C-alpha positions in Angstrom: -35.2 -22.6 -56.3 -34.0 -19.6 -54.4 -34.0 -18.8 -50.7 -32.8 -15.8 -48.7 -30.0 -16.4 -46.1 -30.2 -13.9 -43.3 -28.1 -13.2 -40.2 -28.6 -11.2 -37.0 -25.8 -8.6 -36.8 -24.6 -5.4 -35.2 -25.0 -6.9 -31.7 -21.8 -5.5 -30.2 -22.2 -2.7 -27.6 -19.6 -0.1 -26.8 -16.3 -2.0 -26.1 -18.1 -5.3 -25.8 -17.9 -7.4 -29.0 -20.4 -9.9 -30.2 -20.1 -11.9 -33.4 -18.0 -11.7 -36.6 -20.1 -9.5 -38.8 -17.3 -8.9 -41.4 -16.7 -12.7 -41.6 -20.4 -13.6 -42.0 -21.4 -10.8 -44.4 -20.0 -12.3 -47.7 -22.1 -15.5 -47.3 -25.6 -14.1 -46.6 -28.1 -12.1 -48.7 -29.9 -10.2 -45.8 -28.9 -8.8 -42.4 -31.0 -7.9 -39.4 -29.3 -5.1 -37.5 -29.8 -4.7 -33.8 -31.5 -1.3 -33.0 -30.1 -0.6 -29.5 -32.8 -2.3 -27.5 -31.3 -5.7 -27.0 -27.8 -5.0 -28.4 -26.1 -2.4 -30.6 -25.4 1.3 -30.2 -25.3 4.2 -32.6 -21.7 3.6 -33.7 -22.2 -0.1 -34.1 -25.4 0.5 -36.1 -23.6 2.9 -38.4 -20.6 0.5 -39.0 -22.9 -2.4 -39.7 -25.0 -0.5 -42.1 -21.9 0.6 -44.0 -20.6 -2.9 -44.1 -23.9 -4.2 -45.4 -24.0 -1.5 -48.1 -20.5 -2.4 -49.2 -21.5 -6.1 -49.7 -24.8 -5.3 -51.4 -27.0 -7.2 -48.9 -30.5 -6.3 -47.8 -30.6 -4.2 -44.6 -33.3 -5.0 -42.0 -34.2 -3.7 -38.5 -33.9 -6.3 -35.8 -36.4 -4.9 -33.3 -36.5 -6.1 -29.7 -37.9 -5.7 -26.2 -35.9 -3.1 -24.3 -33.7 -5.6 -22.5 -29.9 -5.0 -22.9 -29.0 -7.1 -19.9 -31.0 -10.1 -21.0 -30.0 -9.7 -24.7 -33.7 -9.4 -25.5 -34.4 -13.0 -24.6 -36.6 -12.5 -21.5 -40.3 -12.1 -21.9 -41.8 -8.7 -20.9 -45.4 -7.6 -20.6 -46.1 -5.0 -23.3 -49.4 -3.6 -24.3 -50.1 -3.4 -28.0 -49.7 0.3 -27.9 -46.2 0.0 -26.3 -45.2 -2.7 -28.8 -46.3 -0.5 -31.7 -44.3 2.5 -30.4 -41.2 0.5 -29.5 -41.2 -1.1 -32.9 -41.7 2.2 -34.7 -38.9 3.8 -32.7 -36.4 1.1 -33.6 -37.3 0.9 -37.3 -37.0 4.7 -37.6 -33.4 4.6 -36.2 -32.3 1.9 -38.7 -34.1 3.7 -41.5 -32.2 6.9 -40.7 -28.8 5.2 -40.8 -29.7 3.3 -44.0 -30.8 6.6 -45.7 -27.6 8.3 -44.7 -25.7 5.6 -46.7 -28.0 5.9 -49.7 -29.7 2.7 -48.9 -33.4 1.9 -48.2 -34.5 -0.3 -45.3 -35.6 -3.6 -46.8 -37.3 -5.6 -43.9 -38.1 -5.8 -40.3 -37.6 -8.9 -38.1 -38.3 -9.1 -34.3 -35.6 -10.6 -32.1 -35.6 -13.1 -29.3 -38.5 -13.0 -26.8 -40.4 -10.5 -28.9 -40.1 -12.8 -31.9 -41.4 -15.8 -30.1 -44.2 -13.8 -28.3 -45.4 -12.3 -31.6 -45.5 -15.8 -33.2 -48.3 -16.8 -30.8 -50.0 -13.5 -29.6 -52.2 -12.1 -32.4 -52.6 -8.7 -30.7 -48.9 -8.3 -30.3 -48.3 -9.4 -33.9 -50.9 -7.0 -35.2 -49.2 -4.1 -33.3 -45.8 -4.9 -34.8 -47.3 -5.2 -38.3 -49.1 -1.9 -38.0 -45.8 -0.2 -36.9 -44.1 -1.6 -40.0 -46.9 -0.4 -42.3 -47.1 3.0 -40.6 -43.5 3.7 -41.3 -43.2 2.2 -44.8 -45.7 -0.2 -46.3 -43.0 -1.4 -48.7 -41.1 -3.0 -45.9 -41.1 -6.8 -45.7 -42.1 -8.3 -42.3 -40.2 -11.4 -41.3 -41.5 -13.9 -38.8 -41.5 -17.5 -37.8 -42.9 -19.6 -40.6 -46.6 -20.2 -40.3 -47.0 -18.1 -37.2 -49.2 -15.2 -36.1 -46.7 -12.5 -37.2 -46.5 -13.2 -41.0 -50.3 -13.7 -40.9 -50.8 -10.3 -39.3 -48.6 -8.7 -41.9 -50.4 -10.3 -44.8 -53.7 -9.1 -43.4 -52.4 -5.6 -43.6 -51.2 -6.0 -47.2 -47.5 -6.2 -46.3 -45.1 -8.5 -48.1 -44.2 -11.1 -45.5 -41.4 -13.7 -45.3 -41.7 -17.0 -43.5 -38.5 -17.7 -41.6 -36.9 -21.0 -40.7 -33.8 -21.8 -38.6 -30.9 -24.1 -39.5 -29.7 -24.4 -35.9 -32.9 -24.5 -33.8 -34.9 -27.6 -33.1 -38.6 -27.5 -33.9 -41.6 -28.7 -31.9 -44.4 -30.7 -33.5 -46.6 -27.6 -33.7 -43.9 -25.8 -35.8 -42.8 -23.5 -33.0 -39.2 -23.4 -31.8 -38.1 -25.5 -28.9 -37.5 -22.9 -26.0 -33.8 -22.2 -25.5 -33.9 -23.3 -21.9 -34.7 -26.9 -22.9 -32.1 -29.5 -23.8 -31.4 -29.8 -27.5 -33.1 -26.5 -28.4 -29.9 -25.3 -30.3 -28.2 -27.5 -32.9 -24.5 -26.9 -32.2 -23.2 -29.5 -34.5 -22.5 -28.0 -37.9 -23.3 -31.0 -40.1 -26.7 -31.5 -38.3 -27.6 -27.8 -38.7 -26.6 -27.8 -42.4 -28.6 -31.0 -43.0 -31.7 -29.5 -41.4 -31.3 -26.3 -43.5 -31.1 -28.3 -46.7 -34.1 -30.4 -45.7 -36.2 -27.3 -45.0 -35.1 -25.6 -48.2 -35.6 -28.5 -50.6 -38.4 -30.5 -48.9 -40.2 -27.9 -46.8 -40.0 -29.9 -43.6 -37.8 -30.5 -40.5 -37.4 -33.3 -38.0 -38.5 -32.6 -34.4 -36.6 -33.6 -31.3 -38.7 -36.7 -31.0 -38.0 -37.8 -34.6 -41.2 -36.7 -36.2 -41.4 -34.6 -39.4 -43.1 -31.1 -39.3 -43.9 -29.0 -42.4 -41.9 -25.8 -42.5 -42.5 -23.2 -45.2 -39.4 -21.1 -45.6 -38.7 -17.9 -47.6 -35.6 -17.2 -45.6 -33.1 -19.1 -43.4 -31.5 -17.6 -40.4 -27.8 -17.9 -39.4 -27.3 -16.8 -35.8 -24.6 -14.2 -35.6 -23.8 -15.0 -32.0 -22.6 -18.5 -32.8 -18.9 -18.7 -32.0 -18.4 -20.3 -35.5 -20.9 -18.0 -37.3 -18.6 -17.1 -40.2 -17.5 -20.7 -40.9 -21.1 -21.9 -40.5 -22.5 -19.3 -42.9 -19.8 -20.2 -45.5 -20.5 -23.9 -45.1 -24.3 -23.4 -45.3 -24.0 -21.1 -48.4 -21.9 -23.7 -50.2 -24.2 -26.6 -49.2 -27.3 -24.8 -50.4 -25.7 -24.1 -53.8 -24.6 -27.8 -54.0 -28.2 -28.8 -53.3 -29.4 -26.7 -56.2 -30.7 -23.8 -54.1 -29.8 -20.3 -55.1 -29.4 -17.6 -52.5 -30.9 -14.1 -52.9 -32.8 -11.4 -51.0 -36.6 -11.5 -50.6 -38.3 -9.6 -53.4 -40.6 -6.9 -52.2 
């Protein structure tokens, strides 16, 4: 049993620092690097790509709505054409930095509001999937497990990865509990690790009201903006291995 462990990274901007990328990097197998729309800038992107290359982890583009002030977590009305162009723009930037380091971009994962919107909106999901295919059909498209986004990618012949979250509470329909609701984020490390193990080994998670929901997971996310992200990633890595789950990047 093998699962990918991914982390959102490169989310600093200028002199403003977010996350402990160097501390998290040794414990994950894939990284999703901010492309400048919700976080990140050209120097941060370059540094993060170099760091990822040094650790041999898979490099992905973390594409977002153009919302630096809201960290990409505010919904925005985008037409499918705008979503396609915005996605293509961001993937191209990350692909260029990866190429300059002798690396190939491995996957694409939307961020924040765009991620949640594409999980439900088939037209938006299709636009994002088309942008991925148009740039490089070898790229893996990562989306919320069982949602519209991996479905759209599979329909276009892309390799898709169904993603689950260690530290987010699920609803009975398999969607994530919105962040503005109480209990949406699992801050307690033991509880988050326990949820990750249950998803990885049993394919299910417990909802806020105590029910079990089926969750297919090819990859588990560690949020890089957690204040304890490095310690959490280390703990999760060790717990997965102890549970008999290997950690490795998604195969294209």
